[in-house]
C-alpha positions in Angstrom: 0.0 0.0 0.0 2.9 2.4 0.8 4.4 1.8 -2.6 1.0 2.4 -4.3 0.5 5.6 -2.2 4.0 6.9 -3.1 3.3 6.3 -6.8 0.0 8.2 -6.5 1.8 11.1 -4.9 4.5 11.1 -7.6 1.8 11.0 -10.3 0.0 13.8 -8.7 3.2 16.0 -8.5 3.9 15.2 -12.2 0.3 16.1 -13.1 0.5 19.4 -11.3 3.8 20.2 -13.0 2.3 19.4 -16.4 -0.8 21.5 -15.6 1.4 24.4 -14.7 3.4 24.0 -17.9 0.2 23.8 -19.9 -1.1 27.0 -18.3 2.1 28.8 -19.0 2.0 27.6 -22.6 -1.6 28.7 -23.0 -0.7 32.1 -21.5 2.2 32.4 -23.9 0.0 31.6 -26.9 -2.7 34.0 -25.8 0.0 36.8 -25.5 1.3 36.1 -28.9 -2.2 36.1 -30.5 -3.1 39.3 -28.7 0.0 41.1 -29.8 -0.3 40.1 -33.5 -1.1 43.0 -35.8 -2.0 40.6 -38.6 -5.5 39.1 -38.9 -5.6 35.5 -37.5 -8.3 32.8 -38.0 -8.2 29.2 -37.0 -10.9 27.0 -38.5 -11.7 23.3 -39.0 -11.9 21.6 -42.4 -15.5 22.6 -42.7 -14.6 26.3 -42.5 -16.1 26.7 -39.0 -14.1 29.3 -37.0 -12.5 28.0 -33.8 -10.1 30.8 -32.8 -9.6 34.5 -33.7 -7.3 37.3 -32.5 -8.0 40.8 -31.5 -6.8 42.2 -34.8 -9.6 40.3 -36.6 -12.2 41.4 -34.0 -11.2 45.1 -34.6 -11.1 44.7 -38.4 -14.6 43.0 -38.7 -16.3 44.9 -35.9 -17.7 41.6 -34.6 -17.2 40.2 -31.1 -15.3 37.0 -30.3 -18.5 35.2 -29.5 -20.0 36.2 -32.9 -17.0 35.0 -34.8 -16.5 31.6 -33.0 -18.7 29.0 -34.4 -19.5 31.0 -37.5 -18.4 30.1 -41.0 -15.1 31.5 -42.2 -16.7 32.2 -45.6 -19.1 34.6 -43.9 -16.2 37.1 -43.5 -16.0 37.7 -47.2 -17.9 40.4 -49.1 -18.5 38.5 -52.3 -19.4 34.9 -53.2 -16.3 34.4 -55.4 -13.9 35.1 -52.5 -15.9 32.8 -50.2 -15.8 30.0 -52.8 -12.1 30.5 -53.4 -11.3 30.3 -49.7 -13.4 27.1 -49.3 -11.6 25.5 -52.2 -8.2 26.4 -50.9 -8.9 24.9 -47.4 -10.2 21.7 -49.0 -6.9 21.3 -51.0 -4.6 22.6 -48.3 -3.1 19.2 -47.4 -1.5 19.0 -50.8 -1.5 22.6 -52.1 -0.5 25.3 -49.5 -1.5 28.9 -50.5 0.2 32.2 -49.9 -0.6 35.8 -50.7 -4.1 35.0 -51.9 -6.0 38.3 -52.3 -9.7 38.0 -51.3 -12.3 40.6 -50.5 -13.2 41.0 -46.7 -16.1 42.7 -45.1 -14.9 45.6 -42.8 -16.4 46.9 -39.6 -18.0 49.9 -41.4 -19.9 47.7 -43.9 -17.3 48.2 -46.6 -15.1 45.9 -48.5 -11.3 45.7 -48.8 -8.8 43.2 -50.3 -6.8 41.2 -47.8 -3.6 39.1 -48.6 -4.1 35.7 -46.9 -1.7 32.9 -46.1 -3.2 29.5 -45.5 -1.4 26.8 -43.4 -2.7 23.3 -42.9 -3.6 21.9 -39.5 -2.7 18.2 -39.7 -3.2 15.3 -37.3 -0.4 13.0 -36.2 -1.3 10.7 -39.1 -1.3 13.5 -41.6 -5.1 13.9 -41.8 -6.3 17.5 -42.5 -8.0 18.9 -39.4 -8.4 22.5 -40.6 -6.4 25.6 -41.4 -4.6 28.5 -39.8 -5.1 31.7 -41.8 -3.2 34.9 -41.4 -3.7 38.0 -43.4 -3.1 41.8 -43.8 -5.1 44.4 -45.7 -3.5 44.8 -49.1 -3.9 48.6 -49.0 -1.8 48.7 -45.8 0.8 46.4 -47.3 1.1 48.3 -50.5 1.5 51.6 -48.7 4.2 50.1 -46.5 6.0 48.4 -49.4 5.8 51.6 -51.4 7.2 53.7 -48.6 9.9 51.2 -47.9 10.9 51.0 -51.6 10.9 54.8 -51.9 13.1 55.1 -48.8 15.5 52.4 -50.0 15.8 54.0 -53.5 16.4 57.4 -52.0 19.0 56.0 -49.7 20.8 54.3 -52.6 20.7 57.5 -54.6 22.1 59.5 -51.7 24.8 57.0 -51.0 25.8 57.1 -54.7 25.9 60.9 -54.7 28.0 61.1 -51.5 30.4 58.4 -52.8 30.8 60.3 -56.1 31.1 63.6 -54.4 33.9 62.4 -52.1 35.5 60.7 -55.0 35.6 63.9 -57.0 37.0 65.8 -54.0 39.9 63.3 -53.8 40.4 63.5 -57.5 40.6 67.3 -57.3 43.4 67.0 -54.8 45.3 64.6 -57.1 45.1 66.7 -60.2 48.6 68.1 -59.8 50.1 64.7 -59.3 48.2 63.1 -62.1 49.2 65.9 -64.5 52.8 65.3 -63.7 52.3 61.5 -64.0 50.8 62.0 -67.5 53.4 64.6 -68.5 56.3 62.1 -68.3 55.1 59.4 -70.8 53.6 62.1 -73.1 56.9 63.9 -73.2 58.6 60.6 -73.9 56.3 59.8 -76.8 56.6 63.4 -78.2 60.4 63.3 -78.1 60.5 59.9 -79.9 58.1 61.2 -82.5 60.2 64.3 -83.2 63.3 62.1 -83.6 61.4 59.8 -86.0 60.2 62.8 -87.9 63.9 63.9 -88.5 64.8 60.4 -89.4 62.0 60.3 -91.9 63.4 63.3 -93.7 66.9 61.7 -94.0 65.4 58.3 -95.1 63.4 60.1 -97.8 66.4 62.0 -99.0 68.4 58.7 -99.3 65.5 56.9 -101.1 65.2 59.8 -103.6 68.9 59.4 -104.3 68.5 55.6 -104.8 65.6 56.1 -107.2 67.5 58.8 -109.1 70.2 56.3 -110.1 73.1 58.1 -108.4 76.4 56.2 -108.7 77.2 53.7 -106.0 80.2 55.5 -104.6 78.2 58.7 -104.2 75.3 56.7 -102.7 77.5 55.1 -100.1 78.9 58.5 -99.2 75.4 59.9 -98.8 74.4 56.9 -96.7 77.3 57.5 -94.4 76.6 61.3 -94.2 72.9 60.8 -93.4 73.8 58.0 -90.9 71.2 55.7 -92.4 72.6 52.6 -90.7 72.4 54.4 -87.3 68.8 55.4 -88.1 67.8 51.9 -89.0 69.2 50.6 -85.7 67.6 53.4 -83.7 64.1 53.1 -85.2 63.1 50.0 -83.3 63.8 51.3 -79.8 62.2 54.6 -80.7 59.0 52.9 -81.8 59.1 50.6 -78.7 59.5 53.6 -76.5 56.7 55.5 -78.1 54.4 52.5 -77.8 55.4 52.1 -74.1 54.7 55.8 -73.4 51.4 55.6 -75.1 50.4 52.5 -73.2 51.5 54.0 -69.9 49.4 57.1 -70.7 46.4 54.8 -71.6 46.8 52.9 -68.3 46.9 56.2 -66.3 43.8 57.4 -68.0 42.0 54.1 -67.5 42.9 54.2 -63.8 41.4 57.7 -63.6 38.3 56.6 -65.4 37.8 53.6 -63.1 38.4 55.8 -60.1 36.1 58.6 -61.1 33.4 56.5 -62.7 30.1 56.0 -61.0 30.2 52.9 -58.8 29.0 49.8 -60.7 29.4 47.4 -57.8 32.2 45.5 -59.4 33.1 42.2 -58.0 36.4 41.2 -59.5 39.7 39.7 -58.2 42.5 42.2 -58.0 45.9 42.7 -56.4 45.6 45.0 -53.4 49.4 45.6 -53.4 49.2 47.2 -56.8 46.3 49.4 -55.7 48.3 50.6 -52.6 51.4 51.3 -54.7 49.5 53.2 -57.3 47.6 55.2 -54.7 50.8 56.1 -52.8 52.4 57.2 -56.1 49.5 59.4 -57.1 49.1 61.1 -53.7 52.8 61.7 -53.1 52.9 63.5 -56.5 50.3 66.0 -55.3 51.6 66.5 -51.7 54.6 68.6 -50.6 58.0 66.9 -51.3 58.8 66.6 -47.6 55.9 64.1 -47.1 57.6 60.7 -47.2 55.8 57.3 -47.5 57.5 54.0 -46.7 55.9 50.8 -48.0 56.5 47.2 -46.9 54.1 45.1 -49.0 54.0 41.5 -50.3 54.1 41.2 -54.1 50.6 39.7 -54.2 47.5 40.3 -52.0 44.4 38.8 -53.7 41.1 40.5 -52.9 37.7 40.3 -54.5 35.6 43.5 -54.9 35.8 46.9 -56.6 39.4 48.1 -57.3 38.1 51.6 -57.8 36.3 51.7 -54.4 39.4 50.2 -52.7 41.7 52.8 -54.3 39.3 55.5 -53.0 39.8 54.2 -49.5 43.6 54.0 -49.8 43.9 57.4 -51.3 41.7 58.9 -48.6 43.8 57.3 -45.8 47.1 58.5 -47.4 45.7 62.1 -47.9 44.5 62.2 -44.3 48.0 61.1 -43.1 49.5 63.9 -45.3 47.2 66.4 -43.6 47.9 65.1 -40.1 51.6 65.3 -40.5 51.6 68.7 -42.4 53.2 70.5 -39.4 55.9 67.9 -38.8 59.5 68.7 -39.8 59.9 65.3 -41.4 56.3 64.0 -42.1 56.3 60.2 -42.5 53.7 57.6 -43.3 54.5 53.9 -43.0 52.3 51.5 -45.0 52.7 47.8 -44.3 50.7 44.7 -45.1 50.7 41.1 -44.1 48.5 38.0 -44.1 47.1 36.8 -40.8 44.6 33.9 -40.2 43.1 34.1 -43.6 42.8 37.9 -43.6 44.9 40.7 -45.1 46.0 43.3 -42.6 47.1 46.7 -43.9 48.4 49.3 -41.5 48.8 53.1 -42.1 51.0 54.6 -39.4 51.9 58.3 -39.4 54.0 60.5 -37.1 51.4 63.3 -36.7 49.8 64.6 -33.6 47.5 61.6 -33.2 43.7 61.6 -32.8 42.0 63.5 -30.0 40.4 61.1 -27.5 37.0 62.6 -27.8 37.2 62.1 -31.6 38.1 58.4 -31.6 34.5 57.2 -31.1 33.1 59.6 -33.7 35.8 59.3 -36.3 33.7 57.2 -38.8 30.4 59.1 -38.2 29.1 60.9 -41.3 30.0 64.7 -41.5 32.3 64.5 -38.5 35.6 66.2 -39.2 38.4 67.7 -37.2 39.7 69.6 -40.2 39.0 73.4 -40.6 36.1 74.6 -42.7 36.8 74.1 -46.4 39.5 71.5 -45.8 37.3 68.4 -45.3 33.7 67.3 -45.7 33.6 64.7 -42.9 32.5 62.1 -45.4 35.9 60.5 -46.4 36.3 58.2 -43.4 32.6 57.4 -43.2 32.4 56.4 -46.8 35.7 54.4 -46.5 34.3 52.6 -43.5 31.2 51.6 -45.5 33.2 50.5 -48.5 35.4 48.2 -46.3 32.3 46.8 -44.6 30.8 46.0 -48.1 34.0 44.1 -48.9 33.5 42.0 -45.8 36.3 43.7 -43.8 36.8 46.2 -41.0 38.4 49.7 -40.7 39.7 50.8 -37.3 41.8 53.6 -35.9 43.9 54.1 -32.7 46.7 56.3 -31.4 50.2 54.9 -31.2 52.2 54.8 -28.0 55.2 56.6 -29.6 52.9 59.3 -31.1 50.9 59.5 -34.3 47.9 57.5 -35.4 47.3 54.1 -37.0 44.5 53.2 -39.3 44.1 49.4 -39.9 42.3 47.6 -42.7 41.3 44.0 -42.3 40.0 42.3 -45.4 39.3 38.7 -46.2 42.0 37.1 -48.4 40.7 35.6 -51.6 42.0 32.1 -52.4 44.2 32.0 -55.5 
């Protein structure tokens, strides 16, 4: 008897625990149903309503008692919608339905389209017991989607405008360096072309003599005086040099076009080391001669993304370092890169005054700048931060113990 009594006590305790868990579960479900802004109807396979939520009560203007036990099809304002809902519930075990627009009666006696989602209620053996239907008025959905789409489009346009604006500002500061960079190969091509023009005159003079039938001895003397053999030897390197200068000019112009062009969300593999070297070269051409940049870079750092956007980030960081070290006697920027745990780490360390403590937390905020009016827009670092994030990386800044500041890029390394 004692053993039976103990078992009864144990069963009673278990039953109380299960009842408590059941009550908590019911309270949780009730809270969820009450808080839902979407319309909710639970009905059996004969379309008899078993459960509704407050959103449906408010929408229809009927009480919970009126709705429970009534036909789900009575909520529709036209026979076609009622027939469609009934047909969907009958086929629900094999054909679920989503975003089905049907006409509902509203509390004021009107009619409005509602987007409905039908989910089957099945028994343990897979037999259809009924349906759970959720819905939201289409007008409300359309207004929300329209407002969201407009906001998203406006945000994208604004981002593009800010990105392009900052890009043009950087390009403006690089004009002097780029002009010098273009001047070298163009001058090289021009010099070679002038030399080939002079050679053309001599070759023509010699060919005219050949066609005129001048005696061989005179022709040989003319050939020596005009240095025809030297010209023939010199023509090949002159042509090669002109082609090299033209190709170099083309590459510089292509780089400028890629940098200044509107962002096309490129997703190509490129060598980050080349981007850094080119950016350093361009910026140092446009900064005072005393600004010195030391680089310590591997030959190949593979990254996937937009080379133009990445060049914009690098140029911005180098220009910021040039501004930060402007008052130093020997301004210096050290750029180094390494691979670490599958990432590429690029560090920009300058010997400037460092970053004010109150500015560290706001450094990447849009329109925040420590530069004087007319010197900076406060967008460069914010845009750079966003570009690095879109490439799956991180941009951070800190002060160095020995003085100066460090900006660090961390980007995922692309497998070769």
